[in-house]
N, C-alpha and C positions, 0 to 999 in steps of 0.2 A: 474288231480290232480295237475300235474307235473307241468302243463300250468299254473294254477292261483298262484301255488307258484310261480313259475318262473317271473310271473307279479307283483304279490305283492312286491317281492325280487327288483325289479326294480324300481315300484313304489317310497321305501322304500331308496333306494339309490339318486334316484333323487332328494327325498325330503332335502336329507342330503345338497345334493351338494347346493342345493337352498338356503337353510338355512343358509350355509355357507359366502352365498355372502351379500354383506355388503351393506343397500340401504340409510345407507347415504352417502352423499355428498363424496368426497376424499376433504382432507384439502393440498392445494397446498404451497408450501413455496418457498419464492423468495428472492433472495438476491439482493441487493439494493447496487450499489455503484456510491457515491456520488463523481462526478467530480466538478474540482471549475469551476465557468464561467468565461468566458473570459468576462472581466471589462476593458480593455484598458490600466489601471493602467500599465501593468507588461511591461518592452520594451524587455522581452525573452519571448518565449516558455520554460516551466519549464516540466521533466520528473523524474521520480523518478524511480527506479527498487530497489527491496528489494535483500538483498544479505544474501544467509544461514550464519548463524555466530557459524560453528558446527567448531572441529578441524580440519577440512581438508584442510578451507583456513588458519590458523596459520602458513602455512611455509614461506611466503610471508613477516613476521616480521613486517606487517603493521598493523595490529591489536593489539589495546591498552591491559595491563593487565587487568583485570578483566572483568566485563558485559559491552558490546557492543553492539550493532547493528550496522550491515552494510549496506551502501546504495551505488547506483552507482546514481550520479547525474549528468542530458543532461540539457545543456542550449542551447539554439537555437534560435538567432539572428537575424531578419529580414532585417537589413538593411549590410550594407559590414563593419560593424566594425566589429575587432575580439577581444573575451574575453579572458580576462586574470587572471579576479578573480571575486571574488565576497563573501558578507559575507551574510550567511545563518544563519534562528534562525531553530532549528529544536525539534520540541514538542514530545513529547512520555510518553510510561511508562516506570516507574522503575520496580525493583525487588520485590515491596511490597507485599503482601498478598492483595486480592482484591475478591468481587465477584461481577460477570457481570450479570445482567438478559439478557438472548434474549430476542430479538424482543421488547424490553422496549423502552418507550421514554423519558428515563432518560439521563440526560448530562454525553456522558462516555468521556468527554474531557482530557487531555494529564495530568498529574501530575508533568513532569519536563520539563525543556529548555535547551536548550544547544547552545549559540553562536558558528560559528563555520567562520574561513577565509579563504576559498578555492583557490587555487592559478590553473589553469588550464595550461597546457602543452601549447607552442606554436607550432601553429597548421594552414593548411589551412582550409578553410573553413568556416559557418556560425554556426558549432556548436562547443561546448567547453563541456566536460565530467571529471568525477574524480570519482575515488571509494573512499567513506567516513566513517569513524565510527563514531558513536555518546555515548561516553562511558559515562555510567552508565545508559541508556535506553536498557530495553528489547524488545520495540516495536516503532517505527517509527510513526506518526499518520501525523502531517503534517509538510509540511517546507516553510517557510516563506524567500521570497527574500529581503532581507533589501538593501543589494544596489549592484552593478554592477561596475567593473575596464575592460576598455577598454586598445588595443594595443597604442590608440592613446594618452593617458594618462587620457583622460577623463574618470569622474564616474557620473552613475547616481544611485540616493539616492531617497530611498522612504518617500512621500509626509507626515506628521505626519494624520491621519485618515484616512488611505489608509490601504490597505492589498493585497500583493502580494503572494497568496498562491498556492498549491498543495497536494495532497495527496500520497503515494508511491502504485506504481500498487500493489494490492491484489495477483499476482501470485506472490512466492517467487521463484525463480531459483533454483535448487541445484548443478546443471552442471556450465560448462563454458558459456558464450556467445556466 
């Protein structure tokens, strides 16, 4: 009798375990990062890293008052000319309330844009970088390169109808580089 009870109990527990397992296929979520296509329009390669905008960085007195998104812009030239300046247009989101549906095909474009003139410090090499703030923006979506100024005085300007754009790296660093 004890043996029959033990076998019945084991079968009962086994059936509960099997019932708890899902027969439906598991759904996987994918993160898609949209990188801009190399279209040959841009004279430089652009890379943008997001910067943490907490009070820990406010000690450098470079942060503007109010809401602003910080980022680190890196321009790399393929020729021997040194980059000394650039004009960029930063597009992003403001602090207004919004609801964004996840996994939606809706247009989630920026609701504000800021044009910034960037001056790079002189230095050797093909790379120029700067830490910047986009005042009034809580998130940077895209950065368009409008013009580049070189050390020899020449200026490259974007031709009408063309776009030289990059998106920020999706990982936000919270420590030092």
